[in-house]
A tleap script that builds the chain and sets N, CA, C and O, in Angstrom:
source leaprc.protein.ff14SB
mol = sequence {
  NMET ARG ASP LYS LEU ASP SER LEU VAL ASP
  PHE PRO LEU ASP LEU ASP MET SER GLU PHE
  LEU ILE ASN PRO ASN ALA GLY PRO CYS ARG
  TYR ASP LEU ILE ALA VAL SER ASN HIE TYR
  GLY GLY MET GLY GLY GLY HIE ASP THR ALA
  TYR ALA LYS ASN LYS GLU ASP GLY LYS TRP
  TYR ASN PHE ASP ASP SER SER VAL SER PRO
  ALA SER GLU ASP GLN ILE SER LYS ALA GLY
  TYR VAL LEU PHE TYR GLN ARG GLN ASP THR
  VAL LYS GLY THR GLY TYR PHE ALA LEU ASP
  ARG GLU GLU GLU GLU GLU GLU GLY GLU ASP
  ASP GLU GLU ASN CGLU
}
set mol.1.N position { -80.454 -55.275 -26.012 }
set mol.1.CA position { -81.159 -54.715 -25.080 }
set mol.1.C position { -80.303 -53.425 -24.633 }
set mol.1.O position { -79.119 -53.618 -24.357 }
set mol.2.N position { -80.791 -52.211 -24.550 }
set mol.2.CA position { -80.357 -50.993 -24.031 }
set mol.2.C position { -80.108 -51.072 -22.481 }
set mol.2.O position { -80.955 -51.498 -21.697 }
set mol.3.N position { -78.846 -50.614 -22.111 }
set mol.3.CA position { -78.460 -50.347 -20.898 }
set mol.3.C position { -79.252 -49.559 -19.930 }
set mol.3.O position { -79.926 -48.677 -20.461 }
set mol.4.N position { -79.340 -49.654 -18.641 }
set mol.4.CA position { -80.038 -48.847 -17.757 }
set mol.4.C position { -79.295 -47.419 -17.602 }
set mol.4.O position { -78.111 -47.410 -17.265 }
set mol.5.N position { -79.861 -46.432 -17.801 }
set mol.5.CA position { -79.232 -44.994 -17.458 }
set mol.5.C position { -78.894 -44.974 -15.932 }
set mol.5.O position { -79.717 -45.224 -15.051 }
set mol.6.N position { -77.636 -44.660 -15.734 }
set mol.6.CA position { -77.212 -44.498 -14.307 }
set mol.6.C position { -76.743 -43.019 -13.682 }
set mol.6.O position { -75.978 -42.835 -12.736 }
set mol.7.N position { -77.458 -41.986 -14.527 }
set mol.7.CA position { -77.264 -40.819 -14.152 }
set mol.7.C position { -77.967 -40.378 -12.813 }
set mol.7.O position { -79.158 -40.647 -12.658 }
set mol.8.N position { -77.380 -39.823 -12.008 }
set mol.8.CA position { -78.134 -39.357 -10.683 }
set mol.8.C position { -78.651 -38.110 -11.011 }
set mol.8.O position { -78.043 -37.183 -11.547 }
set mol.9.N position { -80.115 -38.155 -10.561 }
set mol.9.CA position { -80.781 -37.041 -10.823 }
set mol.9.C position { -81.154 -36.243 -9.366 }
set mol.9.O position { -81.848 -36.776 -8.500 }
set mol.10.N position { -80.603 -34.934 -9.246 }
set mol.10.CA position { -80.983 -34.292 -8.135 }
set mol.10.C position { -82.214 -33.646 -7.985 }
set mol.10.O position { -82.516 -32.800 -8.826 }
set mol.11.N position { -82.954 -33.886 -7.090 }
set mol.11.CA position { -84.426 -33.760 -7.075 }
set mol.11.C position { -84.816 -32.852 -5.746 }
set mol.11.O position { -84.241 -33.236 -4.728 }
set mol.12.N position { -85.465 -32.011 -5.624 }
set mol.12.CA position { -85.883 -31.262 -4.566 }
set mol.12.C position { -87.146 -31.942 -3.688 }
set mol.12.O position { -88.075 -32.615 -4.135 }
set mol.13.N position { -86.917 -31.600 -2.471 }
set mol.13.CA position { -88.122 -32.188 -1.503 }
set mol.13.C position { -89.169 -31.047 -1.802 }
set mol.13.O position { -90.328 -31.443 -1.922 }
set mol.14.N position { -88.960 -29.774 -1.932 }
set mol.14.CA position { -89.957 -28.796 -2.111 }
set mol.14.C position { -89.771 -28.179 -3.660 }
set mol.14.O position { -88.828 -27.450 -3.968 }
set mol.15.N position { -90.537 -28.482 -4.324 }
set mol.15.CA position { -90.720 -28.132 -6.073 }
set mol.15.C position { -91.582 -26.853 -6.123 }
set mol.15.O position { -92.762 -26.748 -5.788 }
set mol.16.N position { -90.761 -25.905 -6.606 }
set mol.16.CA position { -91.582 -24.567 -7.015 }
set mol.16.C position { -91.729 -24.553 -8.448 }
set mol.16.O position { -90.673 -24.560 -9.080 }
set mol.17.N position { -92.815 -24.536 -9.106 }
set mol.17.CA position { -93.036 -24.590 -10.513 }
set mol.17.C position { -93.647 -23.078 -11.029 }
set mol.17.O position { -93.969 -22.888 -12.202 }
set mol.18.N position { -93.743 -22.143 -10.076 }
set mol.18.CA position { -94.150 -20.835 -10.314 }
set mol.18.C position { -93.604 -20.360 -11.666 }
set mol.18.O position { -94.406 -20.061 -12.551 }
set mol.19.N position { -92.452 -20.287 -11.848 }
set mol.19.CA position { -91.585 -19.791 -13.099 }
set mol.19.C position { -92.384 -20.342 -14.359 }
set mol.19.O position { -92.670 -19.576 -15.279 }
set mol.20.N position { -92.734 -21.669 -14.383 }
set mol.20.CA position { -93.314 -22.185 -15.645 }
set mol.20.C position { -94.780 -21.808 -15.927 }
set mol.20.O position { -95.257 -22.164 -17.004 }
set mol.21.N position { -95.570 -21.089 -15.014 }
set mol.21.CA position { -96.774 -20.868 -15.255 }
set mol.21.C position { -97.172 -19.828 -16.239 }
set mol.21.O position { -96.432 -18.853 -16.365 }
set mol.22.N position { -98.277 -19.923 -16.967 }
set mol.22.CA position { -98.544 -18.776 -18.050 }
set mol.22.C position { -99.072 -17.748 -17.398 }
set mol.22.O position { -98.668 -16.622 -17.691 }
set mol.23.N position { -100.063 -17.909 -16.400 }
set mol.23.CA position { -100.515 -16.805 -15.703 }
set mol.23.C position { -99.904 -16.629 -14.353 }
set mol.23.O position { -100.037 -17.489 -13.482 }
set mol.24.N position { -99.342 -15.701 -14.198 }
set mol.24.CA position { -98.418 -15.433 -12.882 }
set mol.24.C position { -99.168 -15.220 -11.713 }
set mol.24.O position { -98.677 -15.333 -10.590 }
set mol.25.N position { -100.539 -14.864 -11.968 }
set mol.25.CA position { -101.560 -14.557 -10.994 }
set mol.25.C position { -102.447 -15.863 -10.569 }
set mol.25.O position { -103.394 -15.752 -9.791 }
set mol.26.N position { -102.033 -17.186 -11.183 }
set mol.26.CA position { -102.732 -18.305 -10.868 }
set mol.26.C position { -102.378 -18.617 -9.377 }
set mol.26.O position { -103.084 -19.478 -8.852 }
set mol.27.N position { -101.430 -18.070 -8.641 }
set mol.27.CA position { -101.323 -18.641 -7.151 }
set mol.27.C position { -100.166 -19.409 -7.154 }
set mol.27.O position { -99.453 -19.548 -8.148 }
set mol.28.N position { -99.934 -19.983 -5.914 }
set mol.28.CA position { -98.777 -20.636 -5.654 }
set mol.28.C position { -98.936 -22.117 -6.698 }
set mol.28.O position { -99.940 -22.657 -7.163 }
set mol.29.N position { -97.693 -22.407 -6.787 }
set mol.29.CA position { -97.364 -23.772 -7.584 }
set mol.29.C position { -96.325 -24.345 -6.899 }
set mol.29.O position { -95.206 -24.383 -7.411 }
set mol.30.N position { -96.542 -24.792 -5.819 }
set mol.30.CA position { -95.447 -25.510 -5.057 }
set mol.30.C position { -95.962 -27.000 -4.731 }
set mol.30.O position { -97.106 -27.243 -4.346 }
set mol.31.N position { -94.961 -27.959 -4.939 }
set mol.31.CA position { -95.229 -29.274 -4.541 }
set mol.31.C position { -94.043 -29.624 -3.518 }
set mol.31.O position { -92.944 -29.098 -3.340 }
set mol.32.N position { -94.762 -30.843 -2.842 }
set mol.32.CA position { -93.959 -31.641 -1.796 }
set mol.32.C position { -93.731 -32.920 -2.340 }
set mol.32.O position { -94.620 -33.569 -2.891 }
set mol.33.N position { -92.297 -33.396 -2.173 }
set mol.33.CA position { -92.138 -34.882 -2.433 }
set mol.33.C position { -92.576 -35.754 -1.353 }
set mol.33.O position { -92.162 -35.669 -0.197 }
set mol.34.N position { -93.469 -36.636 -1.796 }
set mol.34.CA position { -94.098 -37.648 -0.909 }
set mol.34.C position { -93.625 -38.942 -0.928 }
set mol.34.O position { -93.555 -39.587 0.119 }
set mol.35.N position { -93.201 -39.524 -2.279 }
set mol.35.CA position { -92.538 -40.747 -2.561 }
set mol.35.C position { -91.658 -40.798 -3.344 }
set mol.35.O position { -91.660 -39.913 -4.200 }
set mol.36.N position { -90.615 -41.776 -3.383 }
set mol.36.CA position { -89.662 -42.010 -4.336 }
set mol.36.C position { -89.722 -43.455 -4.594 }
set mol.36.O position { -89.747 -44.193 -3.610 }
set mol.37.N position { -89.753 -44.034 -5.919 }
set mol.37.CA position { -89.528 -45.258 -6.217 }
set mol.37.C position { -88.368 -45.466 -6.842 }
set mol.37.O position { -88.044 -44.756 -7.794 }
set mol.38.N position { -87.551 -46.516 -6.367 }
set mol.38.CA position { -86.141 -46.902 -6.469 }
set mol.38.C position { -86.074 -48.174 -7.467 }
set mol.38.O position { -87.005 -48.979 -7.440 }
set mol.39.N position { -85.040 -48.356 -8.303 }
set mol.39.CA position { -84.660 -49.440 -8.861 }
set mol.39.C position { -83.184 -49.832 -8.730 }
set mol.39.O position { -82.374 -49.027 -9.190 }
set mol.40.N position { -82.804 -50.753 -8.268 }
set mol.40.CA position { -81.311 -51.215 -8.213 }
set mol.40.C position { -81.141 -52.392 -9.223 }
set mol.40.O position { -81.868 -53.385 -9.202 }
set mol.41.N position { -80.197 -52.213 -10.043 }
set mol.41.CA position { -79.930 -53.236 -11.109 }
set mol.41.C position { -80.284 -52.898 -12.313 }
set mol.41.O position { -80.726 -51.760 -12.471 }
set mol.42.N position { -80.178 -53.786 -13.434 }
set mol.42.CA position { -80.434 -53.265 -14.671 }
set mol.42.C position { -81.682 -53.502 -15.183 }
set mol.42.O position { -82.647 -53.752 -14.461 }
set mol.43.N position { -81.746 -53.428 -16.672 }
set mol.43.CA position { -82.940 -53.263 -17.431 }
set mol.43.C position { -83.640 -54.721 -17.505 }
set mol.43.O position { -84.851 -54.819 -17.702 }
set mol.44.N position { -82.907 -55.704 -17.355 }
set mol.44.CA position { -83.337 -57.132 -17.204 }
set mol.44.C position { -83.910 -57.605 -15.944 }
set mol.44.O position { -84.842 -58.408 -15.913 }
set mol.45.N position { -83.341 -57.096 -14.880 }
set mol.45.CA position { -83.914 -57.314 -13.435 }
set mol.45.C position { -83.351 -56.470 -12.662 }
set mol.45.O position { -82.653 -55.533 -13.052 }
set mol.46.N position { -83.705 -56.834 -11.094 }
set mol.46.CA position { -83.178 -55.798 -10.250 }
set mol.46.C position { -83.997 -56.228 -9.071 }
set mol.46.O position { -84.548 -57.314 -8.890 }
set mol.47.N position { -83.966 -54.926 -8.131 }
set mol.47.CA position { -84.735 -54.893 -6.888 }
set mol.47.C position { -85.243 -53.588 -6.966 }
set mol.47.O position { -84.591 -52.650 -7.424 }
set mol.48.N position { -86.564 -53.483 -6.467 }
set mol.48.CA position { -87.265 -52.161 -6.345 }
set mol.48.C position { -87.441 -51.824 -4.671 }
set mol.48.O position { -87.664 -52.705 -3.841 }
set mol.49.N position { -87.337 -50.776 -4.438 }
set mol.49.CA position { -87.554 -50.310 -2.895 }
set mol.49.C position { -88.322 -48.996 -3.158 }
set mol.49.O position { -88.418 -48.549 -4.301 }
set mol.50.N position { -88.886 -48.361 -2.046 }
set mol.50.CA position { -89.523 -47.036 -2.068 }
set mol.50.C position { -89.102 -46.021 -0.792 }
set mol.50.O position { -88.538 -46.439 0.219 }
set mol.51.N position { -89.377 -44.986 -0.955 }
set mol.51.CA position { -89.364 -44.039 0.223 }
set mol.51.C position { -90.700 -43.575 0.195 }
set mol.51.O position { -91.256 -43.425 -0.893 }
set mol.52.N position { -91.349 -43.302 1.375 }
set mol.52.CA position { -92.571 -42.471 1.226 }
set mol.52.C position { -92.757 -41.724 2.726 }
set mol.52.O position { -92.380 -42.103 3.835 }
set mol.53.N position { -93.352 -40.736 2.393 }
set mol.53.CA position { -93.698 -39.798 3.658 }
set mol.53.C position { -95.115 -40.178 4.227 }
set mol.53.O position { -96.066 -40.197 3.445 }
set mol.54.N position { -95.279 -40.453 5.437 }
set mol.54.CA position { -96.355 -40.588 6.133 }
set mol.54.C position { -97.073 -39.371 6.285 }
set mol.54.O position { -96.498 -38.389 6.755 }
set mol.55.N position { -98.485 -39.318 5.878 }
set mol.55.CA position { -98.872 -38.067 5.895 }
set mol.55.C position { -99.576 -37.765 7.441 }
set mol.55.O position { -99.995 -36.669 7.813 }
set mol.56.N position { -99.587 -38.868 8.127 }
set mol.56.CA position { -100.261 -38.449 9.608 }
set mol.56.C position { -98.880 -38.143 10.540 }
set mol.56.O position { -99.022 -37.275 11.401 }
set mol.57.N position { -97.886 -38.630 10.457 }
set mol.57.CA position { -96.828 -38.219 11.306 }
set mol.57.C position { -95.758 -37.453 10.625 }
set mol.57.O position { -94.854 -36.973 11.309 }
set mol.58.N position { -95.779 -37.280 9.214 }
set mol.58.CA position { -94.844 -36.398 8.491 }
set mol.58.C position { -93.574 -37.018 8.455 }
set mol.58.O position { -92.677 -36.331 7.966 }
set mol.59.N position { -93.226 -38.367 8.929 }
set mol.59.CA position { -91.899 -38.937 8.585 }
set mol.59.C position { -91.696 -39.824 7.465 }
set mol.59.O position { -92.616 -40.453 6.942 }
set mol.60.N position { -90.543 -39.870 7.114 }
set mol.60.CA position { -90.190 -40.723 5.945 }
set mol.60.C position { -89.914 -42.072 6.278 }
set mol.60.O position { -89.268 -42.257 7.310 }
set mol.61.N position { -90.353 -43.260 5.468 }
set mol.61.CA position { -90.065 -44.500 5.723 }
set mol.61.C position { -89.273 -45.328 4.537 }
set mol.61.O position { -89.379 -44.876 3.397 }
set mol.62.N position { -88.716 -46.167 4.684 }
set mol.62.CA position { -88.223 -47.036 3.708 }
set mol.62.C position { -88.910 -48.463 3.445 }
set mol.62.O position { -88.918 -49.324 4.324 }
set mol.63.N position { -89.450 -48.647 2.262 }
set mol.63.CA position { -90.192 -49.851 1.968 }
set mol.63.C position { -89.304 -50.697 1.343 }
set mol.63.O position { -88.816 -50.286 0.290 }
set mol.64.N position { -88.973 -51.815 1.758 }
set mol.64.CA position { -88.076 -52.866 1.129 }
set mol.64.C position { -88.613 -54.328 1.170 }
set mol.64.O position { -88.402 -55.057 2.138 }
set mol.65.N position { -89.252 -54.685 0.173 }
set mol.65.CA position { -90.119 -56.046 0.347 }
set mol.65.C position { -90.944 -56.055 1.440 }
set mol.65.O position { -91.735 -55.119 1.556 }
set mol.66.N position { -90.920 -56.983 2.324 }
set mol.66.CA position { -91.896 -56.908 3.584 }
set mol.66.C position { -91.393 -56.066 4.825 }
set mol.66.O position { -91.973 -56.124 5.909 }
set mol.67.N position { -90.289 -55.288 4.601 }
set mol.67.CA position { -89.792 -54.568 5.582 }
set mol.67.C position { -90.127 -53.093 5.522 }
set mol.67.O position { -90.122 -52.503 4.442 }
set mol.68.N position { -90.395 -52.536 6.568 }
set mol.68.CA position { -90.587 -51.119 6.579 }
set mol.68.C position { -89.688 -50.502 7.832 }
set mol.68.O position { -89.733 -50.971 8.970 }
set mol.69.N position { -89.003 -49.564 7.503 }
set mol.69.CA position { -88.262 -48.855 8.568 }
set mol.69.C position { -88.089 -47.329 8.454 }
set mol.69.O position { -87.972 -46.798 7.350 }
set mol.70.N position { -88.075 -46.730 9.432 }
set mol.70.CA position { -88.061 -45.256 9.517 }
set mol.70.C position { -86.734 -44.770 8.641 }
set mol.70.O position { -85.691 -45.425 8.657 }
set mol.71.N position { -86.859 -43.806 8.040 }
set mol.71.CA position { -85.608 -42.975 7.186 }
set mol.71.C position { -85.742 -41.419 7.313 }
set mol.71.O position { -86.750 -40.780 7.611 }
set mol.72.N position { -84.652 -41.022 7.056 }
set mol.72.CA position { -84.426 -39.557 7.385 }
set mol.72.C position { -84.401 -38.796 5.792 }
set mol.72.O position { -84.232 -39.370 4.716 }
set mol.73.N position { -84.589 -37.575 5.993 }
set mol.73.CA position { -84.616 -36.861 4.377 }
set mol.73.C position { -83.297 -37.205 3.610 }
set mol.73.O position { -83.221 -37.432 2.402 }
set mol.74.N position { -82.233 -37.206 4.545 }
set mol.74.CA position { -80.825 -37.608 4.008 }
set mol.74.C position { -80.714 -38.822 3.305 }
set mol.74.O position { -79.965 -38.990 2.343 }
set mol.75.N position { -81.605 -39.824 3.879 }
set mol.75.CA position { -81.479 -41.016 3.145 }
set mol.75.C position { -82.206 -41.438 1.971 }
set mol.75.O position { -82.039 -42.531 1.430 }
set mol.76.N position { -83.123 -40.433 1.540 }
set mol.76.CA position { -83.933 -40.761 0.332 }
set mol.76.C position { -83.125 -40.810 -0.768 }
set mol.76.O position { -82.434 -39.820 -1.005 }
set mol.77.N position { -83.068 -41.809 -1.526 }
set mol.77.CA position { -82.068 -42.419 -2.350 }
set mol.77.C position { -82.148 -41.508 -3.730 }
set mol.77.O position { -83.199 -41.053 -4.181 }
set mol.78.N position { -81.006 -41.353 -4.238 }
set mol.78.CA position { -80.756 -40.936 -5.677 }
set mol.78.C position { -80.928 -41.833 -6.584 }
set mol.78.O position { -80.638 -41.574 -7.752 }
set mol.79.N position { -81.350 -42.861 -6.276 }
set mol.79.CA position { -81.629 -44.158 -7.242 }
set mol.79.C position { -83.022 -43.935 -7.666 }
set mol.79.O position { -83.552 -44.764 -8.405 }
set mol.80.N position { -83.571 -43.044 -7.326 }
set mol.80.CA position { -85.203 -42.749 -7.936 }
set mol.80.C position { -85.432 -42.646 -9.091 }
set mol.80.O position { -84.829 -41.792 -9.741 }
set mol.81.N position { -86.315 -43.435 -9.656 }
set mol.81.CA position { -86.764 -43.408 -11.059 }
set mol.81.C position { -88.204 -42.790 -11.276 }
set mol.81.O position { -88.513 -42.287 -12.356 }
set mol.82.N position { -89.032 -42.848 -10.248 }
set mol.82.CA position { -90.233 -42.180 -10.382 }
set mol.82.C position { -90.439 -41.363 -8.971 }
set mol.82.O position { -90.258 -41.829 -7.846 }
set mol.83.N position { -90.791 -40.256 -9.247 }
set mol.83.CA position { -90.933 -39.098 -8.055 }
set mol.83.C position { -92.428 -38.810 -8.065 }
set mol.83.O position { -93.124 -38.551 -9.047 }
set mol.84.N position { -92.796 -38.904 -6.774 }
set mol.84.CA position { -94.335 -38.409 -6.485 }
set mol.84.C position { -94.342 -37.111 -5.693 }
set mol.84.O position { -93.817 -36.991 -4.586 }
set mol.85.N position { -94.993 -36.129 -6.365 }
set mol.85.CA position { -95.177 -34.875 -5.731 }
set mol.85.C position { -96.594 -34.639 -5.479 }
set mol.85.O position { -97.428 -35.192 -6.195 }
set mol.86.N position { -96.979 -33.784 -4.424 }
set mol.86.CA position { -98.464 -33.473 -4.092 }
set mol.86.C position { -98.358 -31.976 -4.154 }
set mol.86.O position { -97.428 -31.446 -3.547 }
set mol.87.N position { -99.239 -31.216 -4.844 }
set mol.87.CA position { -99.296 -29.911 -4.626 }
set mol.87.C position { -99.827 -29.564 -3.389 }
set mol.87.O position { -100.794 -30.107 -2.854 }
set mol.88.N position { -99.045 -28.471 -2.869 }
set mol.88.CA position { -99.256 -27.978 -1.495 }
set mol.88.C position { -100.640 -27.608 -1.175 }
set mol.88.O position { -101.165 -27.941 -0.113 }
set mol.89.N position { -101.203 -26.962 -2.029 }
set mol.89.CA position { -102.647 -26.434 -1.850 }
set mol.89.C position { -103.732 -27.399 -2.019 }
set mol.89.O position { -104.904 -27.021 -2.017 }
set mol.90.N position { -103.380 -28.718 -2.176 }
set mol.90.CA position { -104.205 -29.696 -2.192 }
set mol.90.C position { -104.403 -30.658 -1.158 }
set mol.90.O position { -105.089 -31.677 -1.232 }
set mol.91.N position { -103.630 -30.172 -0.026 }
set mol.91.CA position { -103.669 -30.814 1.353 }
set mol.91.C position { -104.621 -30.324 2.173 }
set mol.91.O position { -104.470 -29.162 2.551 }
set mol.92.N position { -105.709 -31.020 2.597 }
set mol.92.CA position { -106.721 -30.625 3.382 }
set mol.92.C position { -106.168 -29.742 4.680 }
set mol.92.O position { -105.170 -30.136 5.284 }
set mol.93.N position { -106.707 -28.804 4.987 }
set mol.93.CA position { -106.355 -27.955 6.246 }
set mol.93.C position { -105.473 -26.647 5.708 }
set mol.93.O position { -105.200 -25.715 6.464 }
set mol.94.N position { -105.118 -26.682 4.509 }
set mol.94.CA position { -104.313 -25.449 4.066 }
set mol.94.C position { -105.062 -24.318 4.047 }
set mol.94.O position { -104.481 -23.232 4.053 }
set mol.95.N position { -106.549 -24.389 4.021 }
set mol.95.CA position { -107.207 -23.145 3.888 }
set mol.95.C position { -107.722 -22.636 2.283 }
set mol.95.O position { -108.485 -21.720 1.976 }
set mol.96.N position { -107.002 -23.587 1.441 }
set mol.96.CA position { -107.137 -23.196 0.079 }
set mol.96.C position { -108.562 -23.411 -0.452 }
set mol.96.O position { -109.151 -22.679 -1.247 }
set mol.97.N position { -109.054 -24.625 0.166 }
set mol.97.CA position { -110.386 -25.139 -0.384 }
set mol.97.C position { -111.553 -24.352 0.366 }
set mol.97.O position { -111.448 -23.966 1.530 }
set mol.98.N position { -112.553 -24.180 -0.344 }
set mol.98.CA position { -113.746 -23.630 0.229 }
set mol.98.C position { -114.334 -24.515 1.497 }
set mol.98.O position { -114.919 -24.059 2.480 }
set mol.99.N position { -114.062 -25.735 1.251 }
set mol.99.CA position { -114.461 -26.642 2.216 }
set mol.99.C position { -113.699 -26.526 3.497 }
set mol.99.O position { -114.265 -26.755 4.566 }
set mol.100.N position { -112.472 -26.188 3.437 }
set mol.100.CA position { -111.736 -25.662 4.693 }
set mol.100.C position { -112.112 -24.495 5.177 }
set mol.100.O position { -112.083 -24.304 6.392 }
set mol.101.N position { -112.508 -23.571 4.340 }
set mol.101.CA position { -112.965 -22.297 4.887 }
set mol.101.C position { -114.383 -22.313 5.557 }
set mol.101.O position { -114.755 -21.569 6.464 }
set mol.102.N position { -115.096 -23.291 4.946 }
set mol.102.CA position { -116.322 -23.507 5.680 }
set mol.102.C position { -116.447 -24.302 7.046 }
set mol.102.O position { -117.279 -24.140 7.938 }
set mol.103.N position { -115.483 -25.131 6.975 }
set mol.103.CA position { -115.163 -25.847 8.465 }
set mol.103.C position { -114.693 -24.714 9.491 }
set mol.103.O position { -115.214 -24.690 10.606 }
set mol.104.N position { -113.796 -23.848 9.166 }
set mol.104.CA position { -113.389 -22.959 9.891 }
set mol.104.C position { -114.387 -22.125 10.348 }
set mol.104.O position { -114.437 -21.863 11.550 }
set mol.105.N position { -115.273 -21.619 9.490 }
set mol.105.CA position { -116.613 -20.771 9.798 }
set mol.105.C position { -117.466 -21.439 10.708 }
set mol.105.O position { -117.948 -20.733 11.594 }
set mol.106.N position { -117.778 -22.709 10.689 }
set mol.106.CA position { -118.550 -23.646 11.262 }
set mol.106.C position { -118.006 -23.567 12.719 }
set mol.106.O position { -118.726 -23.250 13.666 }
set mol.107.N position { -116.701 -23.874 12.834 }
set mol.107.CA position { -115.988 -24.084 14.180 }
set mol.107.C position { -116.039 -22.661 14.862 }
set mol.107.O position { -116.190 -22.641 16.084 }
set mol.108.N position { -115.937 -21.585 14.244 }
set mol.108.CA position { -116.211 -20.351 14.759 }
set mol.108.C position { -117.553 -19.826 15.216 }
set mol.108.O position { -117.694 -19.043 16.155 }
set mol.109.N position { -118.537 -20.327 14.466 }
set mol.109.CA position { -120.016 -20.283 14.959 }
set mol.109.C position { -120.242 -21.149 16.135 }
set mol.109.O position { -120.946 -20.755 17.065 }
set mol.110.N position { -119.603 -22.465 16.138 }
set mol.110.CA position { -119.813 -23.221 17.246 }
set mol.110.C position { -119.265 -22.672 18.638 }
set mol.110.O position { -119.837 -22.841 19.715 }
set mol.111.N position { -118.092 -22.002 18.452 }
set mol.111.CA position { -117.409 -21.422 19.549 }
set mol.111.C position { -118.283 -20.305 20.023 }
set mol.111.O position { -118.324 -20.239 21.252 }
set mol.112.N position { -118.990 -19.416 19.395 }
set mol.112.CA position { -119.643 -18.455 19.733 }
set mol.112.C position { -120.908 -18.852 20.427 }
set mol.112.O position { -121.306 -18.164 21.367 }
set mol.113.N position { -121.628 -20.007 19.999 }
set mol.113.CA position { -122.666 -20.621 20.464 }
set mol.113.C position { -122.346 -20.933 21.977 }
set mol.113.O position { -123.065 -20.553 22.901 }
set mol.114.N position { -121.129 -21.703 22.136 }
set mol.114.CA position { -120.690 -22.310 23.265 }
set mol.114.C position { -120.356 -21.124 24.526 }
set mol.114.O position { -120.234 -21.457 25.705 }
set mol.115.N position { -120.248 -19.846 24.089 }
set mol.115.CA position { -119.825 -18.665 24.960 }
set mol.115.C position { -121.045 -18.185 25.765 }
set mol.115.O position { -120.938 -17.236 26.541 }
savepdb mol mol.pdb
quit
């Protein structure tokens, strides 16, 4: 059986992929790290944990079996083997979606009616 690779991978919290776009006018291509899956041990067994960012409070948490505890960005493990990124312009409320703009327009109309 092959041994597990132990090379540390330096990964950013904010990933900019713009330089890899074929069309530079395609807009922003930035991603936020939202979770990291970790494995401690070898190929034959070990222990898995995860760090994930709560979308409601914006804070990081460590998930270890049935235990969940607060974590800081500094604690996010370099033992990560699966990284989860979310494109920044896919987060509701960014204004990039037509739906967001429609909601803003409706709120503006409601404000005008209430005056």
